[in-house]
N, C-alpha and C positions, 0 to 999 in steps of 0.2 A: 503493500498501500504505500501510493507518494505521501511523501509528509506536507508540506507547505503548497498550496494549489497559486498558480497565477491567474485570477479571472478579470476579463475585460468585460466594460458594460461598452455598449453602443447607441448612441442616440441621434439622430437629423434633427437640427434645432436653429433658430434664429434669436430667438428670443429667452430670458431666462423666469421660468415660468414652476410650476407645479412637480413636476416629471424631474425638473434641473434639480431642484432642491432635495430631492426624496434620494436620487442620485450620490446626491454631494454629502450628506446629511447620512447617509449608510455606509460611503468609503471612508468617512470620520471616524466610522466606529466600529468597522472591520476591524479583528483580532489580528493584529501585524507578524504574531507569532506561528500563525495556520493559516495565514491569506496575504495577497497583495495582490492590487487591482489597479487596471489601469483604463482609464475615460479616453474613449477613442469617440469623436463627432466629425460628421458631415461638415466641411467649409466649404460653401456653395455662394460662388458669384462674389468673392471677395467681401462678403457680411461679416460684421465683428459678430465674435461667437464669445459671449461672455460668459457661458459656462465653463469653455478651457480658460479664458482667464481667471475666475473665480478659484476653479481647478488647481492650478498652477499656483497661485498664491498660498492655496491650503500644501503645495510641494504633494499634490497628487501627481502620478505619473500621466501623461495628455500623449494624444496622437492627435494630428490632425487628418483626416482623411480628404484629400480634394479629389473631387467631383461634381462634372458637370450635369449629368444627368446618372441618378444613382444607380439606373436599372442597366447601364452599359456593360456589357461583360467583361469590359475592361478592370470595372470596378471590384467584380469579385474576384478576378486574381489579384489584383491591387489590394486587397483586404485579407485575401490568402495569405498573401507574403508576409504581410503584416501579423499577422496571427503566428506564422512559423518564428520570424524573425525575434520578436518577442516572449516567445516558449509558451504562450496562452494554454490553459489547460481547460478552460471554459469559457463560452461567450454567454453574455447577455444581451439580449437583443431589446429595444425600447423604442415602440412605433413600427408601422408596415413598412417604410425604405429598409432599416434596417433589421427586421425582421426577415423581409425576404431575399437581400443579398449577403447577409450575414447566415442563416441557414444553408446557404448554397456554400461559401467561404468556409463556413464550420468544417461540413462535411467534406470539401478537399481535404482539408487540414487535419481529419480525423480528431475533431473534438468535441464533443457535449457542448447543446446548446438551449439556454430555458431562455423562452419567447414572455416579456412580461407584459400583459396586457391590459391597458386605463379603459380601453374605451371605445368606442367609433361613433364620430360626430355625424357623416355624411353631409356633410355640410356643402358639396357640389357636386356634379357628377365627376368631374377628376379623382377629387376626394373619394366618393364612393365605389370608385373603380380600384382605388389603391389600395382602398379598406377591405374588397370582398377579395384581393389578392393576398391580404395580409390572413385573413380568417383560412385561407385554403393553405397559406405555410403553417399555420396553428399546428394541422394535423401532423408538419414533418418537425416540428420542434422535439428535444428529447423529453422536456417538461414546458407547462405551460405555469406562471404567475398570473391569476387577477389578483389584482387589489379591492374584492370585493365579492361578498356571496351573490351580489347580483350580475356582476359580470363574469362569474364562475356559470349559473347557470343560461347566461347569453352563450360561450364557448361550449357548454355541455349540447343546448342545442343543435350545433354545428356536427353533431356525432363523434365528439372528441371523447376517449376514454376517461370517465371520472378518476381513475386514480395516476392520470399523466396530467391531472390540474390542481394545485393546491392554492389558496388563498391567501396575501400576506398585505395586510391594512398598511396605505400609507400612514405613515407616524407625520409628529410636530415635534419641537422642540422647545420645551417650557419653559428650561432653565435659560435658557439665552434672552439676555439683556436684548433691548430694541431701541433703536438708534429714535431720539424726538425725532416727530417730523419737523420739516423746515419751518411751518406755519401752521397756524391753526385752521383747520379745514372749515371752520364758520365761517372764519374772518374770510378766507381764502373765497367762498363762495358769495360772503355779505347776506351770510343768514344769521347772524347773531342776536340772539333773544328771540328767534320761531320756536317752535316745539321740537317733536322728537325728528332726529334724522336716519333716515330708512337708506343703507345703502346695499348695495351688489356689486359685484365684480365679476369681470370672465370677459374673454375674446368676444368683440361685438359680430355674432356671428348667429345665421339661423337658429342652431339646438340652443342656442342659450336662452331663447323666448325674452328676451330685453322688452320686446314688443307687448308682451301678454303682460309687462311690470309698469310698463307706460298706463295700460287699461286702467290696470289696479288703482295706479295714480289719481286717475283722470277722476275715477268713483269715488277715491277718501278727501280729495280736496275739499269737495261740495261739504261733505261732512264734518272735516275736520282740516280749518285750512292752512294753520299752522304747519302741517306737515310740510317736509322739505325730501326730497330722493336725490340719490346719487347711484351711479353706475359709473367704476372704474374699470376703463379697458379700451383696446382701439382695436379696429377690424372694418372689413367690406362693407358693414351698414349702420356706418357713422352717420351717412348724410341721410339715410333713409328715416334712423331712429330720430336725430333733429328735427327732422320735418314734422315728425309724429308727434314731438312736443311742441311743435309750435301751433300745430294743428289742433292737438288737444288744450290749449291754452294752458299750458302748466310751464312757462316761460316763467323766469326767476323761482320756480319752486322745482325745476327737473334739471339736474346740471347732469353733464356728461365731461368730466375735465381730464378723460385722455386715459392712460395707464402710467402708474406709479408702480416705482419698486419699490416704495417704502410702506406699501399697504397693510402689511400688518400692523404698523403704527397707525394710519389714520384712522384701522378699525378701532381704536378706542376710543373715536370721538363719535361713532355710532351710536344709535339707542336699537336698534333693530335691522339683522340683515335675513337678507331676503335671495332666495336660489331658484329662479323662475324656472330651469332649464328643460327641455324634451328628453334630453339624454345627458347621463354621465358615469362614469368610474367610481371614483369616490373622489369626491371634489374638495382640493386642499381651500381653498377658500374657506368654505365650514369649519374646518381646524383650527384655520386660522381666525373666524369669528368666535370660536367655542373659546380659542386662548385667551383671549380678551374679555370673557363672560359676557359675550351678548346673546339673548335668544335668537333664533332662527326660524323663519316663515319659509319651508323650501317642498318642491316637489319631490312626490318618491319613487323617483326612478334613478336605474341601477343602484348606487351601494348608500344612497342617502339615507335608505331606512335603516341601516348600519349605524349612521352617526346621529344622526336625528330623533330623537323618541317622541311620538307624537302622547300632546298633554303632560310630558316629562321637563323637557329642554329647547321646545319648537313645537312648530304646530307643519303637519302634511298634509298637501292636496294635489290633486293630477293635476299634471298641466294645464287644462282645458279650465280647471276650476278659477277663473280669474275673481269671480264675487266671492267666493268664498276665500282667496286669497287674501284680497281685500277686508276681509271680515277680520280676519286671523291679525293681520297686521291693525287695524282699528284697538282690537281689545288689547292687544300690547303697548299700542301709543298713548292709551289713557288709561293705564294702571303700573305705575311704576313698580311698586313690589314687584307682580308679575313678572316683569323683565328680569329685576338682580336675582329673582327664585331661578327662574328657568337658566338664564345665563351663566348660574352658579352650579348649577345641574349640570348642566353641557360639559361648562369646565372640568370637574368630575370625573365625569364620564372619558374625558379626551385624557386624563392622566393616568385612569385607569388603563385603558384599552387600544390607545392608539399611539405609543411613545415609541423610539426609533431603539431603544434599548431591545423590546420584542420584535418588533421588526428586523433587526438585525440578526438576534440569536436564532432565528425562523430560516434567514437567508443564508446562515453560514452553515444551519443543518441540513439545507436544501443542497449547497453547494458539494459538500461531499458525496449526499448519499446518489445527486446527479452523477457526479464524477464516475464513481464506484459502481452503480451498476453498468454506467457504457463501457467501462472499460472488460468488465464482469461478460455481456454480453458479446464484446469482442473477442476476446478469449477464448468462450465459447465455441465461439462459430468460426472461431481459426482450427479450433481442432477436427 
């Protein structure tokens, strides 16, 4: 049996979001006596890669994988060469690009692959095509990690054997001090003295259903004019969402201030967090809201019900239940004590079940299990 294993994680990314945070926090905690980790990321069109910059500052070994088209066969040979050169024992792939070429490259080199599946957005026809390819290639992975029970169920529906799929939840570091935001959010928005601040965050794309949150806000301000709403994020739907805010007469009440790296700190000024998505894996932003002891109103999709417990630390609705979503937001807005109690229960649930120490121990056990099963099978096949 081999002693120390060299594990590579590969991801295609052009911004630093939830999956990127999960990888770095995991790398920080991995037992250096038993594992070493190499981080590989695609670098496309000379765009900055914040993940690699942060990993380098943390002294995590990184590899830049230059490719214009990640499905070019040349990319597979280049990745296989990289895996051989670095003596990689096991490859973890994140996302459809990494899963497809990573599976083929790891097969050529003769190392096992673990595919990490966070969910599928179906954002547009091109993404839907790539995600279908991802679902096909999950069949060929040596093992699949789902970030929630909800995502595991979706994977099993594709006919993948249950024993080949494990659930390892996302985690959050509650001990890490958060830098103070550059200025007060209420000051920035010009809403000092207003009532409850309702916050959401995510990519401005169709699967996040921010249009539904605008509909809910239009209902709510008629009954509680002091409410204010904020969505942090960027994406292709910015123009249409801004137009919808204007058409709903919500100027000065509904804000889209863009993507903020200091989101976790800014959530401290929120009163209520809302996640209106049509689809999710296990959303990091809900963990960040509970880390700030904020109650959550969310749609019961993917792994969300594993984090948000209806009636205990938040409320759950179906994505189409705009009116019901509005009622729950209003109930929290009018009851400060309920907000405090639910936020505290969410924090305690987070502390117990969604920490990086639990996550890392599960990954360490899985690395060893998959590596040994792979080589046992190869040895048996060679006889």
